[in-house]
N, C-alpha and C positions, 0 to 999 in steps of 0.2 A: 759918328756921333751916337751917343746912347741917350735915349729919352729917360726922363724921370720915372715913367711907368715901367720901363724895362729894368732900370737900376733897382727899383723897389721890388720887382718880381724876382730878380736874381737873389737879392738879399733875403726875401721871404722864403724862397726855396732852400737856401743854405740854412737859415735859422730853423726851419722845420726839420730838415735832415739832421742837424746837430742835436736837437732835442730828442728825436726818435732813436738815434743810433748811439748816443754817448752813454747810455745807462745800461747797466748789467741786469737790472730787474726792476720790478715795481717799487721796491724799497728805496731806489735811488731817486734823487731829485737833481734836475739839470737846469741851471740858470744860464741863459745865453743873453749877453748884452753887447751892444755896439760900443766900439771905442774909437778913438781918433785914429784914422788910417795913416799913421806916419810910417814908421818902419818897424820891422820885427826885431826882437832881441838879436844882437850881433853875435860875435864869436863867444860862445859859452859852452864849455864842455859838459855842463849839466843840462843842456837842451838838445833836442833832436828835431831836425827840420825834415819834413816829408812833403813832397810836392806832387801834384797831379794836375793835368790839364783836361779841359773839356773843349772841344772845337767843332765848329761847323764852317760852312763857306763864308759866313758873315762875321763870326766872332771867335775869340779864343778866351776862355776863362782859365786863369792859372790860380790854383788854390794852394796856398802855402800854410802848412800847419806847423806850429812849434809846440812840442811836448816837453814837459819836464821829465827827468829820468830818476826822480826821487822814489823812495820806498812806497809812498801812498799811490803814486801813479802806476808803479809796477804791479802793485796788488790789484788795483782797479782793472788794469788791462788783463791780468790773469783771470779775473772774473768774467770780463767781456769775452775772452777767448775760451772760456769753459776749461781752463787749464787745471790739471790736478795739483799744480804747484801754487803755493801761496803768493809768490812773486815771480814775474818774468824778468829775464835779464838777457843781455847780448842779442843774438839774432832772433830769438823768440820774441823779445820785446819789440824789436824793429818790425818783425812780421805782424805783430798785433797792432802797432801804429798804422802800418800800411793797410791792414784789413779795415780798420775803422775809417781811414781816409777813403778807401775804395767804396765802402758802404755809403758814406755821406755823399760823395760825389756821384755815385751811381743813382741815388735818390734824386739828386738835382738834375742829372742828365735825363732821367725818366720824366721829370716835371717839364723839362724843356722840349721834349719830343712832340708835344702837341703843336708847337709852333716851328720846330726845327727837326724835321724827320731825319736829316743826315748829320746828326751830331754824334760824336764819338769821344771816348776817353782814352787817355794814356794809362799806363800802369803806374802805380805810385812808386816814387823813387826817393831814397834817402840821400840828403846832401849834408855837407858840413854846415853847421849853424852859421858860420861866417859868410856863406853865400847869400844870406838874407839881406845883406847890405847892398846887393846889386839889383834889387827889385826895380829900381827906376829905369834900368835898361829895357825893361818890357814896354815902357812908354804906354801904360794903360790909359784908356779913356775914362775909366772910373775905378775906384778902389773902395772896398768896404772891409772893415776890420771887426772881428768878433772876439770876445773874451768868453770862455766857457768854464763854468765851475760845476763840478759834479759833487754833490754832498758837501759843498763848501770846503773840500779838501783837495780834490784833483782839479787842476787848472791847466788849460791850454789855450793857445791863441790861433786864430785863423785870419789870414789876409787874402781877400778875393780880389784879383786884378782882372778886370774885363777889358780886353783889347778888341777894337772893332776894325774890320778890314777897311783899307783906304777907300774913301768915297762912299762907304756904306752907312746906312742909318739902322740902328738897332732899336726897334720900337715894337713891343709886344706887352701883353699882360696875361699873367697866369690866372686860372680860375681857382681862387682860394677856397671856394665852397666845395669843390669836388673832392671826394675822398679817394685817395690813391689806392688802387687795388693792391692787395697783398702779393708781393713778389718775393719768392724765397728760392735760393739756389739756382736761379736762372743764369745761364752763361750767354753773354753777348759776344758775338764774333763780328769782326770787321774785316 
């Protein structure tokens, strides 16, 4: 079981991480909104699905990000990656998606560390977009969906599935007033 306090804390951590990591500079504006946590877009060749999980002994959070592969998105990710190219494509674009997912989930994982010292993350991996239709197999205790718009041009979706270990109760609250200390270039080994 997951308490409303814990569900709200996880949502808040993701929302903050999305806002902080989805912009390439101070000129960018990021709007994060909640949406109905139904399913993600299915099999669409114009979409890229990137998945990462955060786990502890008590829970597993599976974060599924769906990115467009259009020109505006490729240009934004080139700026995020500080690329000399105006647009990213192919493996370079997949790597930029994975890096953003890693940064967002890394911020969430650091936020969870106050309550769950033994949490860890997988590496981001890219799946065919058709895999999104099988999210129900995870049997999550709670889901939360976000829609992210950067400069009202670049859009992507995130579905956060929180699974709780059998018989466990997930009940915690993050300190929303504490300022997270700046962490840059730190490598976490497990």
